[in-house]
N, C-alpha and C positions, 0 to 999 in steps of 0.2 A: 567624092562627090563630099567625105568631110568635111573638106578644104572648101568648097563652095558654100555650105551650110554654112560653115563660120563669118564665110564673108559675108553673106544675107545678115547674118546677125548683128555686125558689124553696121552694116550697114542701115538696120534697121534702129539699131542703138542710136545710130548718128542722127537719122532721121526726126525721132524720139526726143533728143535732147536741142535741136537746134531749136533760135530763137528764145531758148530757156533762160531765163533771168538766176544765176545761179550768186549766193555769195558763199565766197572759201573763206574761211577763217583759222588760219597759224601763225603762231609767233616765230616760225619757221619760215623765212624767205625762200630756201630751195624748194619744201613742200609745195609753197603755194604758186613756184613757179613752173616745178613740172605739172600741178594739179591746172595752173589755167591751161598748159602748153595742148594737155592732154583734150580737155576743152574747147578751146579756141578752134580745132581742128573740127571738133561737130558746130561749128555756127553759134553758140550759146555767148552768152550775154556775161562776162564775168564780174564781178566786185570782189573788192580783199578788205580783208579786215585782220589786224592782230593780235585782238584778246576777244574775249566775251563780252565786256561792257561797247565796246566799239559796233560790234555784233549785233547786240539787242538795238541800240540807236537806228544803225541802216534797217535793218528788219522793220522797224515803227515808222523809218519816214517815205519806205518807198518800198513795192511790191515784189515779191519775187518766189520762182518757183521751188526752189530747195535752200537749204546749208549745210555745206559740205563741212563742219568743226571740231577741228581738234578738243581733245580734254585736256590736258595739261596746259596751260596759256596763265603768262603774267595779269595782276590787275584782277582780273575774273577769268576764272577756267569756265571751260564748255559746259558742265554739269549745274554748275551754278544759271549760265544766260539762258541753257535751255527749261530751267523750270522757273525763271520770268518769262520767256515767250510764252512757256504753255501757258502762264495764268494770265494772260492778254487774252481777251478773244475776239480781239482784232485781228491776230495771228497767231491762233492758239494749233490752228489745222494747217498750220509750214510746215511739211519734212524736212528733219533734220538727222542728216546719218553724220555720225561721231568717226572719225577717226584717232587711235589709239596706238602710241607706241609697247602697249602692255597686252599681250597677247595670252592672256587668264580669264576663266570666268568669272571673277569677282568686279573685274574691269568694265566686262562686257553686262555683267547686270545694274553695274551702276548707270551704265548708259542709258539702258532701257527703262529703269526706274526713275529715272529723271525727266523722262518721258521721248528721249529718242525713238526715232522707226528702226532704223539700223545700224551696223556696226562695220567697222572694217580695221585693220590691223596693218599698221605698218613695217615695212615696205608693203605695198601693193601692185599689184600690176593694172595696166590701162585696160584688157578687155574684162577685167573683173570690174573698176571704177565704173566704168559705161556702164557696162552690164546693169551696176546696183542705182546708178541715176538715172539710169532709163526708165527703169520700172517706177522708180518714185517717182518721176517727174510726170509721168502717162497718169498714175493714177491721183496723182494731184489735178494734175487736168481734170478729170475723167467727173474725180469730187467736185471741182470747183463750178462743172458743167452740170452737175445738177442740179447744187444748191441756185444754181440762177433759173432751174428750170422750175426748180418748186417753188421758187419766188414767182415768179408769171405765172406757176397755177393758183398761188395762193390769191392774183391779183381777178384771175375768173371764177375760182370757186370759191364762193361765202365759207366760211367756218363752220356753221350747220350741216351743209351739202357734203365736208368730207367727215364732219363726224357723224353722218346717215349710214355711210359706205359701212363702218363698226357695226351697226345695229341689223336687225331684223328686222322689224317691223318699218312697213316701207311709210305708216301715217301718222302721224301725231297731233295730238290734240295738245294746242298755246293759247296761252293771254299771256300776250304781252300788245306794244303801243306800235301802231304803224302809222310811217309819215311817207306822205305822197309829195314828190314836186314837183313841177314842168313848167316850161316858158309861155305864155301869154301873147298872143298872136306868133305863133308859131308861123305856123300856115303861112300869113302874108307873107310874112319874111323869105322864106324858103323860096315863094314866088317868084320875086323881085333882086335876090343874092343869087350869087354863084354858089353852085351846088358847094364846092370844095371850100369855100370860105364859111358857110350855113356848117360843114361840118365840126371843121375845125372848131368852132366857135362854142357848137352843143359839146364837143370832146372838152372841152377847157372848161365850160359850167360841170358837166360831171364831173370830172375830176376833182376840183375844188370841192361841190358839195359829198361827193365820197369821200375826200379828208374829214371834210367834219363830221361826217357821218362815224367814223371810226375811231374820233378823236374822241366821240363821249360815250364810245364801247356798242354803236349799234353795226349789224353789217347793212350792204347791199344787195337786196333779194335779185332786180333786176334794172335793167334801163330798157325805155320803150319809147325809141326816139328821141323824142327831148326831157323825153320825162325818167323820175327815177321813184323804187320802190325800195321803203329801207327799213329793216326792222328792228325793234329797242328791246330787248329782256332785262330780267333783274326786277325788285324790289322801286327802285324808282326810276323804270323804264320813260315812262310821262316826261319826267322832269329831262332826264337824257335827250330826249325827244327836242324839247322844245329847246332845250340848250344849244342842240346843235340846229336846230332850224334857227335860232337868234344867230348863230355863226354863219349862217349862210347870206341869210338878209344884209347881216352889218357887212360880209364880203362885197357882194355885190353893189352893195350901196357905194362902195368908193371904189369899185374896179371899174378901168377904162382900156381896156387892153380891146376890146372887141367894137367896132365903131358904127355898126348900125344898133347895138344892143347898148344902152350906154346909161342909165346901167342894166346888166343882165332883166329882164323882166319876170323875177321868178317868182311864181307863187305854191305855198306851201297850205296843205291839210296835214292833220294830225289825229289820229284816235285813237282809243285802248278799250279792247276786248278780247273776247275767243277768237281764234280760228283755227283750220286745222293747215298742219303742215308737211307737202310729201311728194312722193315722185306725181308725176302728171306724162301721160302717152302711152305709147307700145314700147318693143325693142327698138325699132328704129331711130327713135327719136322721142330722148325721155329729159322732163323738166322736173328737178326738184324745186318748187314754190310754194306761196302760201296762197290758202283761198278762203272765202268767206264773209257772211255780211260786214265784220270789221274794217277787213279790207276794202271791202265796196266804198262805205261809208268814209272812209278816208280818200278814198278815189275820189269821192261827190265834193267834200269837204275843199280838195285841192282847186275840183273846178270853181270852186265857188270864192273861192282867194284873188284879189288883186293883186296887180304887180307889188314884189316887195312886200308881200302879205302871209298871215301864218293862219289860218282860222283854224282853230280846235274845237273838238266835242264837249258839251258840257260835260261830260264824262270827264275829261282829259284838262279841262277847266278845275273842276272840282278836286285833280291831283296833284295841282299844281302850283297852287294857290300860297303856297308859303315861300315860292319863291319868282312867281309871273302874276302879272295882272290881266285882266280882258278888257276889252273894250265894251260899249253897250254891244247884248244880242241883237244879233237883226236874224229874221226871219228868211229860211231860203226853201224853195223847193228842191230835194233832192233826189236823185233818179234811186226808184226805187220804193223809194218810200211814199205812202197814202196821205202822209200830212204833213204839213210845213212842220219844217225843223228848224230849233233856235241855235245859232252857228255864233260863236266866241273867236270876237279878233285878239290875236293875242300882242299884247302892250308891248312894243320891243323902243329900245334908247338909239337915240339918234347916232 
């Protein structure tokens, strides 16, 4: 039974190491040869280096799953190479296992203090080597997958939503600037174009708008069909929203990637004021979003905008006067308001 369990362990280690790209760093060719033979039996991809300087260059030039590195080497030893790699944010999470010919506590502490994840004393046996490597490779792959998933989550979940999970209250009063955008004539276009092409076009347009919003410190609260609702907070939030809107229009004017929208007919509306932000819905379906008069007015201003036009409220026009000018105001009937409102077209450079 014990032999069967050991055989299973070996199989598991081989499976974990298979396909892993491993850098073996040692100035002793026979050591590299032995390690290479062990790992190639597991179908690992092996790259070799003779000193720490070569190792640093190789790691920075290509992706690895693990580095197996000797401590004492000419040109640059393993400890210095490890410290350099740990200071590089692009590769600082890469697992590093040290090989050392000195089996003493001081040497082991030096290896760990330099940033090493583990160490092994020479000579080593194949089962121990493979077990250490497979554990490190498995952990590295899992951590990399978690980082990938977190990155994807950040694309779907705005910062305020993530922060809200740490708070007790589900509703907060906010004073900020709201930017709305959508595409003029979207419904007519969707009736005559292939759905897949329309969907991809909307995705491209919304992606670019999102980049502009994030660049200027805002966040996208939601997409709604061809439209976008973005929120800007902070001392100069109205300026930030107008800068983002100007970038969006500048991009749309020169973009030629959509044959039936050339340029994409984006209209935008911006208003500043108070509103509520919190959870809406029940246990089966919830949405963390913004609601209130300020949000509604921004949406109405967007509806009054022509293609490639940014319409702002009088409040915003006064807040951004240091950087933006507005054209002659015009009167518009905004849904929900009893009287006609003055709306101000933002003057944008061509």
